[in-house]
C-alpha positions as CSV (number, residue, x, y, z in Angstrom):
1,M,41.0,16.5,-28.7
2,H,40.6,13.0,-29.7
3,I,41.1,12.8,-33.6
4,P,38.8,9.9,-35.2
5,D,39.7,8.0,-38.1
6,G,39.3,9.7,-41.3
7,Y,39.9,13.2,-40.3
8,L,43.7,12.9,-41.0
9,S,44.9,11.6,-44.2
10,P,46.8,8.1,-44.2
11,Q,50.1,10.0,-45.0
12,T,49.8,12.3,-42.1
13,E,48.9,9.3,-39.7
14,A,51.8,7.3,-41.2
15,V,54.1,10.2,-40.4
16,F,52.9,10.6,-36.7
17,A,52.9,6.9,-36.2
18,A,56.6,6.9,-37.4
19,A,57.6,9.7,-35.1
20,M,56.4,7.8,-32.1
21,V,58.5,4.7,-32.6
22,P,61.7,6.5,-31.4
23,V,59.8,8.2,-28.7
24,Y,58.5,4.9,-27.4
25,A,62.1,3.5,-27.6
26,A,63.5,6.5,-25.6
27,A,60.7,6.1,-23.2
28,A,61.5,2.5,-22.5
29,R,64.8,3.4,-21.5
30,G,64.1,6.6,-19.7
31,V,61.5,5.4,-17.4
32,R,63.7,2.8,-15.8
33,K,65.6,5.8,-13.9
34,V,62.3,6.6,-12.0
35,V,59.9,3.5,-12.2
36,K,61.7,1.3,-9.7
37,S,59.9,-1.7,-8.2
38,R,58.1,-0.2,-5.5
39,S,56.4,2.5,-7.9
40,V,55.7,0.2,-10.8
41,P,52.0,0.0,-9.6
42,L,51.9,4.1,-10.1
43,M,52.5,3.9,-13.7
44,A,49.5,1.5,-14.3
45,I,47.3,3.6,-12.1
46,G,48.5,6.7,-13.6
47,A,47.0,5.3,-17.1
48,A,43.9,4.4,-15.3
49,F,43.8,8.1,-14.0
50,S,44.1,9.7,-17.3
51,F,41.7,7.3,-18.7
52,L,39.1,8.5,-16.0
53,V,39.8,12.0,-16.4
54,M,39.4,12.2,-20.1
55,M,35.8,10.7,-19.4
56,L,34.6,13.8,-17.5
57,N,33.6,16.1,-20.0
58,V,33.1,19.8,-19.3
59,P,30.5,21.8,-21.3
60,I,32.2,24.6,-23.7
61,P,29.9,27.6,-24.7
62,G,28.7,27.0,-28.3
63,G,27.6,23.4,-27.7
64,T,30.6,21.6,-27.6
65,T,32.6,19.8,-24.6
66,A,36.4,19.4,-23.5
67,H,38.2,17.5,-21.0
68,A,41.4,17.3,-19.0
69,V,44.0,14.6,-19.7
70,G,46.2,14.4,-16.5
71,A,49.6,13.8,-18.6
72,V,51.5,16.5,-16.7
73,L,50.5,15.5,-13.5
74,I,51.8,12.0,-14.2
75,A,54.9,13.7,-15.4
76,V,55.6,15.6,-12.3
77,I,55.4,12.5,-10.2
78,L,57.0,9.8,-12.3
79,G,58.8,11.8,-15.2
80,P,57.6,12.7,-18.7
81,W,58.8,9.2,-19.9
82,A,56.4,7.4,-17.6
83,A,53.8,10.0,-18.7
84,V,54.3,9.0,-22.5
85,I,53.6,5.3,-21.8
86,A,50.9,5.8,-19.1
87,V,48.8,8.3,-21.5
88,S,49.5,6.1,-24.6
89,I,47.9,3.2,-22.9
90,A,44.9,5.1,-21.9
91,L,44.6,6.5,-25.6
92,L,45.1,2.8,-26.9
93,V,42.3,1.3,-24.7
94,Q,39.9,4.3,-25.5
95,A,40.4,3.6,-29.2
96,L,40.2,0.1,-29.3
97,F,37.2,-0.9,-26.7
98,F,35.3,2.5,-26.8
99,G,35.7,4.2,-30.2
100,D,37.1,7.4,-28.6
101,G,39.8,8.4,-30.9
102,G,40.9,6.8,-34.2
103,V,43.1,3.5,-34.2
104,L,44.6,4.9,-37.3
105,A,45.1,8.2,-36.0
106,F,46.4,6.8,-32.5
107,G,49.9,8.0,-33.5
108,A,48.8,11.5,-33.8
109,N,46.5,11.4,-30.6
110,A,49.7,10.0,-28.9
111,F,52.0,12.5,-30.3
112,N,49.8,15.5,-29.1
113,M,48.5,14.0,-25.6
114,A,51.4,11.6,-24.7
115,F,54.2,13.3,-25.9
116,V,53.9,17.1,-26.5
117,M,51.5,17.9,-23.5
118,P,53.6,15.9,-20.9
119,F,57.0,17.3,-22.1
120,V,56.0,20.8,-22.8
121,G,54.1,21.0,-19.4
122,Y,57.0,19.4,-17.4
123,A,59.4,21.9,-18.8
124,V,57.2,24.8,-17.8
125,Y,57.1,23.0,-14.2
126,R,60.7,22.5,-13.9
127,F,61.3,26.3,-15.2
128,V,58.8,27.7,-12.6
129,A,59.7,25.5,-9.7
130,R,63.5,25.7,-10.1
131,G,65.3,26.2,-6.8
132,S,62.3,25.6,-4.6
133,S,61.8,22.6,-2.2
134,L,59.5,19.8,-2.7
135,T,57.0,21.2,-0.2
136,S,57.0,24.8,-1.4
137,P,53.7,26.3,-2.6
138,K,55.7,27.4,-5.5
139,R,56.2,23.8,-6.7
140,A,52.5,23.0,-6.7
141,L,51.7,26.4,-8.5
142,A,54.4,25.2,-11.0
143,A,52.5,21.9,-11.5
144,G,49.3,23.8,-12.1
145,I,50.8,26.2,-14.6
146,G,52.5,23.3,-16.3
147,G,49.1,21.4,-16.7
148,Y,47.6,24.6,-18.3
149,V,50.3,25.2,-20.7
150,G,50.8,21.5,-21.7
151,I,47.2,20.8,-22.4
152,N,47.0,24.1,-24.6
153,A,50.2,23.2,-26.3
154,A,48.5,19.7,-27.2
155,A,45.3,21.4,-28.5
156,L,47.2,23.8,-30.7
157,C,49.0,20.7,-32.2
158,A,45.7,19.1,-32.8
159,A,44.1,22.4,-34.3
160,I,47.1,22.9,-36.7
161,E,46.6,18.9,-37.7
162,F,43.2,19.6,-38.4
163,G,43.4,22.6,-40.3
164,L,46.4,21.6,-42.6
165,Q,44.4,18.7,-44.2
166,P,42.2,20.9,-46.5
167,V,45.4,22.7,-47.7
168,L,47.4,19.6,-48.3
169,F,44.6,17.1,-49.4
170,H,42.0,18.0,-51.7
171,T,40.3,17.3,-55.1
172,A,41.1,19.2,-58.2
173,D,38.3,21.8,-57.3
174,G,39.7,22.1,-54.1
175,T,37.1,20.2,-52.2
176,P,38.8,18.6,-49.1
177,L,39.3,14.8,-48.9
178,Y,39.6,14.6,-45.2
179,A,38.8,17.1,-42.3
180,P,36.8,19.9,-43.9
181,F,38.3,22.5,-41.1
182,H,40.6,25.2,-42.2
183,L,43.0,26.8,-39.6
184,S,41.1,29.8,-39.4
185,Q,38.2,27.6,-37.9
186,T,40.2,24.9,-35.8
187,V,42.6,27.2,-33.9
188,P,39.8,29.5,-32.4
189,A,37.5,26.8,-31.7
190,M,40.2,24.4,-29.9
191,M,42.2,27.1,-28.3
192,L,38.9,28.8,-27.0
193,A,37.8,25.6,-25.4
194,H,41.1,24.8,-23.7
195,L,42.2,28.3,-22.7
196,T,39.1,29.1,-20.9
197,V,37.8,25.7,-19.5
198,A,39.9,22.5,-20.1
199,G,43.1,24.4,-19.4
200,L,41.6,25.6,-15.9
201,A,40.5,22.0,-15.2
202,E,44.0,20.7,-15.9
203,F,45.4,23.4,-13.7
204,A,43.1,22.6,-10.7
205,I,43.8,18.8,-11.0
206,S,47.7,19.4,-11.2
207,L,47.9,21.9,-8.5
208,G,45.5,20.1,-6.1
209,V,47.1,16.6,-6.2
210,V,50.7,18.0,-5.7
211,A,49.5,20.2,-2.9
212,Y,47.9,17.3,-1.2
213,L,51.0,15.0,-1.7
214,Q,53.1,17.8,-0.1
215,R,51.2,17.6,3.0
216,A,50.5,13.8,3.0
217,N,53.2,11.9,1.2
218,V,56.4,14.0,0.3
219,P,58.6,10.7,-0.7
220,V,56.1,10.0,-3.6
221,L,57.2,13.7,-5.0
222,R,60.9,12.7,-4.7
223,L,60.4,9.6,-7.1
224,N,61.2,12.1,-10.0
225,A,63.2,14.7,-7.9
226,P,65.9,12.8,-5.6
227,N,67.9,16.0,-5.6
228,A,65.1,18.5,-4.5
229,A,65.8,20.4,-1.4
230,V,63.8,18.9,1.5
231,T,64.2,18.8,5.0
232,D,64.5,15.4,7.2
233,A,61.1,16.3,8.9
234,E,59.4,16.9,5.5
235,L,60.9,13.7,4.1
236,A,59.4,11.6,7.0
237,R,56.2,13.0,6.2
238,R,55.0,9.6,5.0
239,S,51.4,8.4,4.9
240,R,50.9,5.2,6.7
241,I,49.0,4.3,3.4
242,P,51.2,3.5,0.5
243,A,51.3,5.8,-2.7
244,W,49.4,3.4,-4.7
245,G,46.9,2.9,-2.0
246,W,45.9,6.7,-2.1
247,A,46.0,6.5,-5.9
248,L,43.3,3.7,-5.8
249,I,41.3,5.8,-3.5
250,G,41.6,8.8,-6.0
251,L,40.7,6.4,-8.7
252,G,37.6,5.0,-6.7
253,A,36.3,8.5,-6.1
254,L,36.7,9.4,-9.9
255,L,35.0,6.4,-10.7
256,V,32.1,7.2,-8.5
257,I,31.7,10.6,-10.2
258,T,32.4,9.6,-13.7
259,P,28.6,9.6,-14.7
260,L,28.9,13.5,-14.3
261,G,30.4,13.3,-17.7
262,L,26.9,12.6,-19.2
263,L,25.6,15.9,-17.9
264,A,27.8,18.0,-20.6
265,P,25.5,17.9,-23.6
266,G,27.3,17.6,-27.2
267,G,30.3,16.4,-28.3
268,A,33.9,17.8,-28.5
269,F,35.1,20.0,-31.7
270,G,36.4,17.5,-34.7
271,E,35.1,14.4,-33.0
272,A,31.7,14.3,-34.7
273,T,30.9,11.4,-37.0
274,P,30.6,12.2,-40.7
275,Q,26.9,11.9,-40.7
276,N,26.6,14.5,-37.9
277,L,28.5,17.1,-39.5
278,D,27.1,20.6,-40.4
279,L,28.2,20.4,-44.2
280,A,26.8,23.6,-44.9
281,K,28.8,25.4,-42.3
282,Y,32.0,24.2,-44.2
283,G,30.6,25.0,-47.8
284,L,30.2,21.3,-48.6
285,R,27.2,19.2,-49.8
286,T,28.6,15.7,-49.3
287,V,30.8,14.2,-46.8
288,P,34.5,14.3,-48.2
289,L,35.4,11.1,-49.6
290,G,38.3,10.2,-47.7
291,L,36.6,10.9,-44.5
292,E,33.7,8.6,-45.5
293,K,36.1,5.8,-46.3
294,W,38.4,5.8,-43.3
295,S,35.8,6.9,-40.6
296,S,34.6,3.4,-40.1
297,F,37.9,1.5,-40.3
298,W,37.5,0.4,-36.6
299,S,34.1,-1.0,-36.1
300,H,34.7,-3.4,-33.2
301,A,34.6,-1.3,-30.1
302,V,33.0,-3.3,-27.3
303,L,31.3,-0.4,-25.6
304,G,31.1,2.2,-28.3
305,G,30.7,5.7,-27.0
306,Y,31.1,4.4,-23.6
307,G,27.9,2.8,-23.6
308,F,25.9,-0.1,-24.8
309,H,24.9,-0.3,-28.2
310,S,21.2,0.2,-27.8
311,G,21.8,3.5,-26.1
312,D,19.7,2.6,-23.2
313,H,20.9,2.7,-19.4
314,R,23.4,5.5,-20.0
315,V,24.5,5.8,-16.5
316,V,25.2,2.3,-16.1
317,G,26.7,1.7,-19.4
318,Y,29.0,4.7,-18.6
319,M,29.8,3.1,-15.3
320,V,30.5,-0.3,-16.9
321,S,32.8,1.3,-19.5
322,A,34.8,3.2,-16.8
323,V,35.2,-0.1,-14.7
324,T,36.3,-2.0,-18.1
325,G,38.7,0.5,-19.0
326,I,40.2,0.6,-15.6
327,V,40.7,-3.2,-15.6
328,V,42.1,-3.5,-19.1
329,I,44.5,-0.4,-18.5
330,A,45.7,-2.0,-15.1
331,I,46.6,-5.1,-16.9
332,I,48.3,-3.5,-19.9
333,G,50.2,-0.9,-17.7
334,L,51.5,-3.6,-15.2
335,L,52.6,-5.9,-18.1
336,V,54.4,-2.7,-19.9
337,A,56.0,-1.9,-16.6
338,L,57.1,-5.1,-15.4
339,A,58.5,-5.7,-19.0
340,V,60.5,-2.5,-18.5
341,K,61.5,-3.6,-15.1
342,A,62.7,-7.1,-16.5
343,A,64.6,-5.5,-19.3
344,S,66.5,-3.3,-16.6
345,G,67.3,-6.5,-14.7
346,I,68.6,-8.3,-17.8
347,V,71.0,-5.3,-18.6
348,R,72.2,-5.3,-15.0
349,A,72.8,-9.2,-15.2
350,R,74.5,-8.8,-18.0
351,R,77.0,-6.3,-16.8
352,R,77.5,-8.4,-13.7
353,L,78.2,-11.5,-15.8
354,A,80.7,-9.2,-17.8
355,D,82.3,-8.3,-14.6
356,R,82.6,-11.9,-13.3
357,R,84.3,-12.9,-16.7
358,Q,87.3,-10.5,-16.3
359,P,90.6,-12.4,-15.6
360,A,91.0,-13.2,-12.1
361,T,94.5,-11.7,-12.1
362,A,93.5,-8.3,-13.2
363,T,93.2,-5.7,-10.7
364,R,90.5,-3.2,-10.2
365,P,91.1,0.5,-9.5
366,V,90.1,1.7,-6.1
367,A,87.6,4.0,-7.2
368,R,85.6,1.5,-9.1
369,A,86.2,-1.0,-6.5
370,A,84.6,1.6,-4.1
371,S,81.6,2.5,-6.4
372,R,81.1,-1.4,-6.9
373,A,81.0,-2.3,-3.2
374,P,80.5,0.9,-1.2
375,A,80.5,-1.0,2.2
376,R,83.9,-2.6,1.7
377,R,87.4,-1.0,1.9
378,V,90.0,-1.4,-0.3
379,R,93.2,-1.9,1.6
380,T,96.6,-1.1,0.1
381,G,99.7,-3.2,1.2
382,S,103.2,-1.9,2.1
383,G,104.5,-1.8,-1.1
384,G,101.5,0.5,-2.4
385,R,99.7,-2.6,-4.2
386,H,96.1,-3.0,-4.3
387,E,94.5,-6.3,-3.3
388,P,93.3,-8.3,-6.3
389,A,89.8,-7.9,-8.0
390,W,89.0,-11.4,-7.2
391,L,88.7,-10.8,-3.5
392,F,85.6,-8.6,-4.1
393,Q,83.9,-10.9,-6.3
394,S,81.3,-13.4,-5.4
395,E,82.0,-17.0,-6.2
396,L,79.8,-18.3,-9.2
397,A,79.2,-21.7,-7.8
398,L,77.9,-20.1,-4.6
399,C,75.3,-18.0,-6.2
400,P,71.9,-19.5,-4.9
401,C,69.8,-17.6,-7.6
402,G,71.9,-18.5,-10.6
403,C,73.6,-15.9,-12.8
404,I,70.5,-14.3,-14.4
405,G,68.6,-13.3,-11.4
406,I,66.0,-16.0,-11.9
407,R,65.3,-17.4,-8.4
408,K,64.6,-21.2,-8.1
409,K,61.4,-22.7,-7.2
410,G,61.2,-23.7,-3.4
411,S,60.2,-27.4,-2.5
412,F,57.1,-28.3,-0.7
413,L,59.0,-27.9,2.5
414,E,59.7,-24.1,1.8
415,K,56.4,-23.5,0.7
416,T,54.9,-25.1,3.6
417,L,57.1,-23.2,6.2
418,T,56.3,-20.0,4.2
419,G,52.5,-20.5,4.2
420,T,52.3,-21.2,8.1
421,S,54.6,-18.4,8.9
422,N,52.3,-16.0,6.7
423,V,49.2,-17.2,8.5
424,M,51.1,-16.6,11.9
425,R,52.2,-13.2,10.7
426,Q,48.7,-12.2,9.4
427,A,47.3,-13.1,12.6
428,M,49.8,-11.1,14.7
429,F,49.2,-8.3,12.3
430,S,45.4,-8.3,13.0
431,E,45.9,-8.2,16.7
432,D,48.2,-5.2,16.4
433,V,45.9,-3.2,14.2
434,A,42.9,-4.2,16.7
435,T,44.9,-2.6,19.4
436,Q,45.6,0.9,17.7
437,Q,43.7,4.0,18.4
438,G,41.6,4.2,15.3
439,F,37.9,5.2,15.2
440,L,36.3,1.6,15.2
441,Q,38.8,0.6,17.8
442,R,37.4,3.1,20.3
443,I,33.8,1.7,19.8
444,D,32.3,-0.6,22.2
445,A,32.7,-4.4,20.9
446,R,29.0,-4.9,21.6
447,V,27.9,-1.8,19.7
448,K,30.3,-2.8,16.9
449,I,28.8,-6.2,16.4
450,V,25.2,-5.1,16.3
451,T,25.6,-2.1,14.3
452,L,27.9,-3.8,11.6
453,L,25.5,-6.7,11.6
454,A,22.6,-4.4,10.9
455,L,24.6,-2.7,8.0
456,L,25.3,-6.3,6.6
457,I,21.3,-6.8,6.6
458,V,20.9,-3.4,5.0
459,T,23.7,-4.3,2.4
460,A,21.5,-7.6,1.6
461,L,18.3,-5.7,1.1
462,L,19.9,-3.2,-1.5
463,R,18.9,-3.7,-5.1
464,S,20.8,-1.0,-6.9
465,V,24.6,-0.9,-8.0
466,P,25.0,2.8,-7.1
467,A,23.6,2.3,-3.6
468,L,26.0,-0.7,-2.9
469,L,28.9,1.4,-4.3
470,A,28.0,4.0,-1.7
471,M,28.0,1.4,1.0
472,Y,31.3,0.1,-0.3
473,G,32.8,3.7,-0.1
474,L,31.5,4.0,3.6
475,T,33.5,0.8,4.2
476,L,36.9,2.2,2.7
477,V,36.1,5.4,4.9
478,L,35.8,3.5,8.0
479,A,38.9,1.7,7.4
480,G,40.9,4.7,6.6
481,T,39.7,6.3,9.7
482,S,40.6,3.0,11.8
483,A,44.2,3.1,10.8
484,L,43.8,0.3,8.6
485,P,46.4,0.1,5.3
486,L,43.8,0.4,2.7
487,G,46.0,-1.7,0.3
488,F,46.0,-4.7,2.7
489,F,42.2,-4.1,3.2
490,V,41.2,-3.8,-0.4
491,K,43.5,-6.8,-1.3
492,R,42.1,-8.9,1.6
493,V,38.6,-8.3,0.1
494,W,39.0,-8.4,-3.6
495,L,41.6,-11.2,-3.8
496,F,38.8,-13.7,-3.1
497,I,35.7,-12.2,-4.6
498,P,36.8,-13.3,-8.3
499,I,37.3,-16.8,-7.0
500,F,34.1,-17.5,-5.3
501,T,31.8,-15.4,-7.4
502,G,33.4,-15.6,-10.6
503,I,31.7,-19.2,-11.1
504,V,28.3,-17.7,-10.7
505,V,28.9,-14.1,-12.2
506,I,30.8,-15.0,-15.5
507,P,28.3,-17.2,-17.0
508,A,25.2,-15.6,-15.9
509,M,26.2,-12.4,-18.1
510,F,25.8,-14.3,-21.2
511,S,22.5,-14.4,-23.3
512,F,22.3,-18.2,-23.2
513,V,22.1,-18.1,-19.2
514,T,20.3,-14.7,-18.7
515,P,18.1,-14.0,-21.7
516,G,17.7,-10.4,-22.5
517,H,19.0,-7.3,-24.6
518,V,22.4,-8.1,-26.1
519,V,24.4,-5.0,-25.6
520,V,27.9,-6.6,-26.4
521,P,27.5,-9.2,-29.2
522,L,30.3,-12.0,-29.5
523,W,29.2,-14.4,-32.1
524,D,26.0,-15.8,-33.8
525,W,24.7,-19.1,-33.2
526,H,22.0,-20.5,-35.6
527,G,20.7,-17.0,-36.4
528,H,20.7,-15.8,-32.9
529,T,23.0,-13.4,-31.3
530,V,25.2,-14.5,-28.4
531,G,26.7,-12.1,-26.2
532,L,26.4,-10.1,-22.9
533,T,23.1,-8.8,-22.1
534,A,22.4,-5.8,-20.1
535,Q,20.1,-7.9,-17.6
536,G,23.3,-10.3,-16.9
537,L,25.7,-7.3,-16.5
538,R,23.2,-5.6,-14.2
539,G,23.0,-8.8,-12.1
540,A,26.6,-9.6,-12.3
541,A,27.5,-5.9,-10.9
542,L,24.8,-6.4,-8.2
543,I,26.3,-9.9,-7.0
544,V,29.9,-8.5,-6.8
545,T,29.4,-5.2,-5.1
546,R,27.1,-7.0,-2.6
547,V,29.6,-9.6,-1.9
548,A,32.4,-7.0,-1.8
549,T,30.3,-4.7,0.7
550,S,29.4,-7.6,3.0
551,I,33.1,-9.1,3.2
552,S,34.4,-5.5,3.9
553,L,32.1,-5.0,6.7
554,V,33.1,-8.4,8.3
555,V,36.8,-7.8,7.8
556,L,36.4,-4.3,9.6
557,L,34.8,-6.2,12.5
558,T,37.4,-8.8,12.8
559,L,40.6,-6.2,12.1
560,T,39.5,-3.7,14.6
561,T,38.3,-6.0,17.7
562,P,40.7,-8.1,19.7
563,W,39.8,-11.7,19.8
564,A,39.4,-11.7,23.5
565,K,37.1,-8.8,23.2
566,L,35.1,-10.3,20.5
567,L,34.4,-13.4,22.2
568,A,33.5,-11.5,25.5
569,A,31.1,-9.1,23.3
570,L,29.4,-12.4,21.9
571,R,28.8,-13.7,25.3
572,A,27.6,-10.4,26.5
573,L,25.0,-10.3,23.6
574,A,23.4,-13.7,24.8
575,V,25.2,-15.9,22.5
576,P,25.0,-19.5,23.7
577,K,28.0,-20.5,25.8
578,V,28.7,-23.7,23.7
579,F,29.2,-21.5,20.6
580,V,31.7,-19.1,22.1
581,L,33.5,-22.2,23.6
582,V,33.6,-23.7,20.3
583,I,34.9,-20.5,18.6
584,G,37.6,-19.7,21.2
585,M,39.0,-23.4,21.3
586,A,39.1,-23.7,17.5
587,Y,40.9,-20.2,17.3
588,R,43.6,-21.2,19.7
589,Y,43.7,-24.9,18.2
590,V,44.5,-23.6,14.8
591,F,47.6,-21.9,16.2
592,L,48.5,-25.0,18.2
593,L,48.3,-27.2,14.9
594,L,50.4,-24.5,12.9
595,N,53.1,-24.8,15.4
596,A,53.0,-28.5,15.3
597,V,53.2,-28.7,11.5
598,T,56.1,-26.1,11.4
599,D,58.1,-28.1,13.8
600,L,57.5,-31.1,11.6
601,F,58.6,-29.8,8.5
602,V,61.6,-27.8,10.2
603,A,62.9,-31.1,11.6
604,R,62.6,-32.6,8.1
605,K,64.4,-29.9,6.3
606,A,67.2,-29.8,9.3
607,R,67.8,-33.3,8.5
608,T,67.8,-33.3,4.6
609,V,70.9,-32.5,2.6
610,G,70.4,-30.8,-0.7
611,N,67.3,-30.0,-2.7
612,E,64.4,-32.5,-2.3
613,R,64.2,-34.2,-5.9
614,D,62.4,-37.4,-5.3
615,H,58.7,-36.6,-5.3
616,R,57.6,-40.0,-4.2
617,T,59.7,-39.8,-1.1
618,G,58.2,-36.3,-0.4
619,A,54.6,-37.6,-0.8
620,R,55.3,-40.5,1.6
621,F,56.5,-37.9,3.9
622,V,53.5,-35.9,3.8
623,S,51.2,-38.7,4.3
624,S,53.0,-39.8,7.3
625,A,53.5,-36.3,8.5
626,A,49.4,-36.3,8.3
627,G,49.1,-39.3,10.2
628,A,51.4,-38.2,12.9
629,L,49.8,-34.8,13.2
630,F,46.4,-36.5,13.5
631,G,47.5,-38.6,16.5
632,K,49.2,-35.7,18.0
633,S,46.3,-33.6,17.4
634,H,44.1,-35.9,19.5
635,A,46.4,-36.2,22.4
636,L,47.1,-32.3,22.3
637,S,43.2,-31.6,22.3
638,E,43.0,-33.4,25.6
639,E,45.9,-31.8,27.1
640,V,44.5,-28.3,26.1
641,H,41.1,-29.0,27.4
642,Q,42.5,-30.2,30.8
643,A,44.8,-27.2,31.0
644,M,42.1,-24.8,30.2
645,T,39.4,-26.4,32.7
646,S,42.0,-26.5,35.3
647,R,42.5,-22.8,35.2
648,G,38.9,-22.1,35.5
649,Y,37.8,-21.9,32.1
650,R,33.9,-22.4,31.7
651,G,33.3,-20.8,28.3
652,D,33.1,-17.2,29.2
653,A,35.6,-14.9,27.7
654,R,37.0,-12.6,30.0
655,T,38.9,-9.5,29.4
656,L,40.9,-6.9,31.8
657,S,38.6,-3.9,30.8
658,G,35.0,-4.0,30.9
659,F,32.3,-2.7,28.4
660,H,31.0,0.8,28.4
661,V,28.8,2.6,26.3
662,G,29.8,6.1,25.6
663,L,28.9,9.2,23.7
664,L,31.0,8.0,20.8
665,D,29.2,4.6,20.7
666,L,25.9,6.4,20.8
667,A,27.0,8.8,17.8
668,F,28.1,5.9,15.7
669,I,24.6,4.0,16.2
670,A,22.7,7.1,15.3
671,G,25.1,7.4,12.3
672,A,24.6,4.0,11.1
673,L,20.9,4.4,11.5
674,V,21.0,7.4,9.3
675,V,23.3,5.5,6.6
676,A,20.6,2.5,6.9
677,V,17.7,5.0,6.1
678,V,19.4,6.9,3.4
679,A,20.7,3.8,1.8
680,L,17.3,2.1,1.8
681,G,15.6,5.2,0.7
682,G,17.9,6.0,-2.3
683,D,17.8,2.4,-3.3
684,R,14.1,2.6,-3.6
685,L,14.3,5.8,-5.4
686,L,17.0,4.4,-8.1
687,G,14.7,1.2,-8.4
688,R,11.8,3.2,-9.8
């Protein structure tokens, strides 16, 4: 359904581009009603979801392919205006980075797949689902039917746009200037593919996702249906994992199966390059002049055709394209969503400022005052007079964040207090998670240490990216079954990977560091092409996935094992007593120092009037506080050591419950052994 450059005339492309301008203006206003601050990531994830779904090609009888889009599903969850923005972002990235769809034809593609499809499908969904509750099977079926009708409506529009080109734009002898397909050819070809295969794929995706959300996370469906009927018990059916966390899991699954799109031979109807057209089939001897002229307008695709320029390593190129597309779409989607959110905040701030500029003597009607401040009551005096409006307005001078909603930057005191409190809060959170009744929490600590250490060694021995991705997927499964918030788990791992591995990985991808076959040329240097090499990209992916999997295994161990049990298990595994003693003392002493630092800064802040503006005074305080903390830490170390030894501590960690290896532990060991054998065997097969 992606229309390449050259198949539509410039006049047609200009009309569709102009038609999408008011659509995007309306989308910017309409999306603010649904996409609030908590659901901003969902719009970016929706764009990435649409991008990946469109990479999964499905074979069609006759040697062509088709694909789903996911636009109606986004419209059901976030509204049709959000679907307009999300699908447009996916289409723009496909055209610019991968040459899938034309840059000049972007307006037409966006009109079909980002406007017609979500609105038509959403209208059908609303019609079929009217009167049903959020958890009704009728609503899930309505989403599937809406997806089926929506994608076929978009395909019909594309078929008409193709078929009208020979009629409207041709030479004096009737030779087409652009697309050579007539309506008698485009409509049957497009509709057969989408009525039979692509529409069913869209139906299954829309129905399946909505049905799953009805069972797992009803509040997500309520984002775009706040007035839909739902019971309190159904509304409370909220997963511990946030909506965007489940969306990330779905994206990860789609990313892993993305290479299945390579199994479908051939290309989609109307997307072939001019050189691959069967000219005799359309009664032509040469390529149409306009098609030949404009088909090569955009030649700057980084990964043309979702692969390397050489055509080698198709699976790796497809995976790299998928990851690149997700990253770019996520960045663009979040920027667009945040821009819409900021614009909404500016509008609200202007309204508040306009209200505050009203005369102080003016009185506000009871209904308006109640709507502005629902928690306050408007009192009426004995004479029936209302209290003045200024009683319900906050003083402008007392606003700590200014009048336009911009929060002031905190001083080093606030930042220090916030940082120390965050460390304490994360430690307490980790202890709470370790005591929950998850899968890994029920495993014996000794078994857990030995097994995860063995998997860590297996990870270090793997030499293929797919095998490492499978191992990383296993860590996500273990985290999900162990009651760990996947969003917290993923962020804890991936926030540090770019910092510590980027210095090594990024330079290694370039040809001047890792010589090899250049797949992404960047510039020429004295006759040599400088760019990203296949060997460098493969090595970078190998390092990043190995580091991510290794860190994930370590985080799983520390988050699912209480600290006391972890130390006791280390001692039971014959770890020398001095190491256990040092680890235990260091862990306790960290929190002791954090308390001391917090006390110092709280005392300083309590005795400071106003904001700290003298940086030299602050620097002197920090240096003196560091010296005082050093002296205090020396004294505290003696006191802590004496207190612990006086209570009988000899370096052995003791717990109230002993260790016991049960059937679940043995099953976990057997499962880890199977995983290790399969991973090493699969890695060896992939490395051939």
